[in-house]
C-alpha angles and dihedrals in degrees: 000000000000123000088249091056094047093049091043088057090048087052093053091056090043088058091046091052091048092049094049092046092053091048088052094238102145096183098051090041091054090049092051092043093051092046091049091053092046091054093045091048091052089051092049092050093047104117092220091068097052090114136070089325095064095075091052093049092049091047089049090057092050090051092049095047090048091050095052102026107023124127091235102095097190116121109268127212108235095185092100095057092039090053090045092054092041091062090053093049090051092049093047090051094049092049091049089050091052090055093056 
C-alpha cells in the first residue's frame, strides 16, 4: 500500500471521528478515533517510511491527539487537517486509476 493510500485511509477515519464528535455520539467517536490511531500507528511502524517521512508522521499523530484529546478546550479549526488528508485521498485515487 502506498503512503498516499495509507494516509487517505487515516483521513477517512479522521473524518468519521469528526462527524461523530459533532453529533455527540461518544461511542462511535471513540471507535473511529481508535481506528484512526491504529491505522496511523501502522503507517508509522511501516519500515518503508523509516526515513525523512517518519518525523512528519509522528508529528501528525501528536497534532491529531492534541486536537481531539488536548486540554485546551477552545474550538479548533479542523480545516487544515481535513485538507491535508484530502490531498492524500486524491493522490491515492489517481494512482489507483493509473494502475487499471
